[in-house]
C-alpha positions in Angstrom: -17.5 51.9 156.4 -17.9 50.8 160.0 -19.1 54.2 161.3 -21.0 56.9 159.5 -18.9 59.9 158.5 -20.8 62.8 157.1 -18.7 64.6 154.4 -19.8 68.2 153.6 -19.7 69.2 149.9 -16.4 71.3 150.1 -14.6 68.5 152.0 -16.1 66.0 149.5 -14.0 67.8 146.8 -10.9 67.2 148.9 -11.9 63.5 149.3 -12.3 63.2 145.5 -8.7 64.3 145.0 -7.5 61.8 147.6 -9.7 59.0 146.2 -8.2 59.5 142.8 -4.6 59.7 144.0 -3.0 59.3 147.4 -1.0 59.7 149.5 -0.6 63.4 148.8 0.7 66.3 150.8 -1.5 69.3 151.5 0.3 71.2 148.7 -0.3 68.4 146.3 -4.0 68.3 147.1 -4.1 72.0 146.6 -2.5 71.6 143.1 -5.1 69.1 142.1 -8.1 71.1 143.3 -10.5 72.7 140.8 -9.5 76.4 140.3 -12.9 77.7 141.3 -15.2 76.6 144.0 -18.5 78.3 144.4 -17.0 81.5 143.0 -14.1 81.6 145.4 -10.6 80.3 144.6 -9.1 77.6 146.8 -6.1 78.5 148.9 -3.5 76.2 150.5 -4.7 77.4 153.9 -8.3 76.4 153.0 -7.2 72.9 151.9 -5.2 72.5 155.1 -8.3 73.5 157.2 -10.4 71.0 155.3 -7.8 68.3 155.7 -7.7 69.0 159.5 -11.5 68.6 159.6 -11.4 65.3 157.7 -8.7 64.1 160.1 -10.9 64.9 163.1 -13.8 63.0 161.4 -11.4 60.1 160.9 -12.1 60.1 157.2 -8.4 60.4 156.3 -5.1 59.5 157.8 -1.9 61.5 158.0 1.6 60.2 158.2 5.1 61.6 157.6 7.1 60.5 154.6 10.6 62.1 154.2 9.7 64.8 156.7 6.4 65.8 154.9 2.9 65.0 156.0 0.8 63.1 153.5 -2.8 62.2 153.6 -4.9 59.3 152.4 -8.5 58.3 152.7 -9.6 55.9 155.4 -13.1 55.5 154.0 -14.0 54.4 150.5 -15.8 56.6 148.0 -18.3 53.8 147.4 -19.2 53.7 151.1 -19.6 57.5 151.3 -21.7 57.5 148.2 -24.0 54.8 149.5 -24.4 56.7 152.8 -25.1 60.0 151.1 -27.6 58.3 148.7 -29.5 56.7 151.5 -29.6 60.0 153.4 -31.0 61.8 150.4 -33.5 59.0 149.8 -34.6 59.1 153.5 -34.9 62.9 153.6 -36.7 63.6 150.4 -38.5 60.4 149.5 -39.2 58.7 152.8 -36.7 56.0 152.0 -38.6 54.9 148.9 -36.4 54.4 145.9 -39.4 54.0 143.5 -40.5 57.5 144.5 -37.1 58.8 143.6 -36.9 57.0 140.3 -40.5 58.1 139.4 -39.6 61.7 140.3 -36.7 61.7 137.9 -38.6 60.0 135.1 -41.6 62.4 135.5 -39.7 65.7 136.3 -36.4 65.6 134.5 -35.7 65.9 130.8 -34.5 62.5 130.0 -33.3 61.9 126.5 -33.8 58.7 124.6 -30.3 57.5 125.5 -31.2 58.0 129.3 -34.4 56.0 128.8 -32.6 53.2 127.0 -30.0 53.0 129.8 -32.8 52.8 132.4 -34.4 50.0 130.4 -31.1 48.1 130.3 -30.6 48.5 134.0 -34.1 47.2 134.8 -33.6 44.3 132.4 -30.3 43.4 134.0 -32.0 43.6 137.4 -34.8 41.3 136.2 -32.2 38.8 134.9 -30.3 38.9 138.2 -27.1 40.2 136.7 -26.9 43.6 138.3 
């Protein structure tokens, strides 16, 4: 991702639909949206408004196919996730990933399966096969 594009949570849901399948029309995006969002139902009008915002941010593109506008992502999910992760890390843990990991290990209820997965990830990292 050449430039940073901040995607708010509600627009992230739109992006998730487009990352999983595109190009899609606004109506098709609406059909694939979760039925409930924060206690309020999605409407086609809401989806169109979010698509317009994403167009303005240059996160998606719009083109006409057979007289209908369709939308597709211009930015990859992986790149957005990396940016969001770094932003979270910077804001809450002063950019220190060890502090983040320590927080989750100490404060969250990790089951044995989670702990084993962490061990495997660390072992892969040590072996240089991440």
